[in-house]
N, C-alpha and C positions, 0 to 999 in steps of 0.2 A: 504494500500500500504506500502511496505517496504521502509524504509528511505535510500536514496542514500547517500553514504559516501562522504566526501570531499576528494579532491586529497591528502591533508595532512594526513588524516586518513588512506587512502589506502596505501600511501607510507610507513607509520609507520608499518602497519600490514604486508606488503609484506616483511619486514625485517625478519619476522619469517616464511616465506614460500619460501623455497629453489627453485630457478629457475624461479619464477614468476616475470613478469615485466608488467608495464603499456604499453598499445598499443598507439603508436603515433597517435594523431589526433582523438582519440576516448576514451570514458570513459569506458574502459574495461581492463582486465588483460589477459595475455597469457603465455603459456609455451609449449615447444616442448619436448615430451617424446620419448625416443628411447628404443626399445626392442630388444631382441635377434633375433626374426623373426616375421613373420606375425601372426602366431598362438598366440604367447604371446601378441602381440599388440591387436589382436581381442578379446582375452580372457579378457584383462584389460578393453577394451571398453565395453564389455558385462557386466562386473561387475559394471562399472561406469554408464551404462545405467539403470541398476536395481536401483542403488542408486538414480540417477536423477529422475526416475519415482516415487520413494517413496517420494522424497522431492518436487516433482512437479516443478522442476527447471532443465532445460535442457541446456547442453553446446552446443556451436558451435564447431565442430571439423572437421578435415580433416585428412584422413589416406592414406598413401602410404606405402605399405609393412610393415616395422618395425617402422615407424615413425607416431606419432599422434600429430598434432598441435591443441591445445585447446585454445579457447577464451571464457572468461566468462564475462557476463554483465547481469544485470537484466533489461530487456527491459521495463517492466512496470514502473520501477523506473527511467529509463533514465541513468543508469550507474551502477557502482559497489556497491553492498550491502554486508551485512554479509552473505547472501546466497551464493554469489560467493566465498567469502573467505572460508566458510565452505566446499564448494565443492572442492576448490583448495587444502585444507588441506587433505580431503579424498582421492583425486587423488594422492597426494604425498605419503600418507600412503600405498595405494594399489599398488604402483609401486614397 
């Protein structure tokens, strides 16, 4: 099992991840991504789905038109792990 990070560790690492924040009342991180249109949002989601499948680590996300709200948490570990932070970094790079 992958080690869950402490709240202090997550807070420190989020300083290097633009736009990501802790979810209130939950051990998870979230970010809202805005795109030009639905096709751009869906293309990004497709690229991230391929990445997630390769890593065997899947995001929670919600999409309406050009907006994608992402929440990351490693359910098996009960909170945020380095898997989530790596995925957040990849999502920022591909945006």
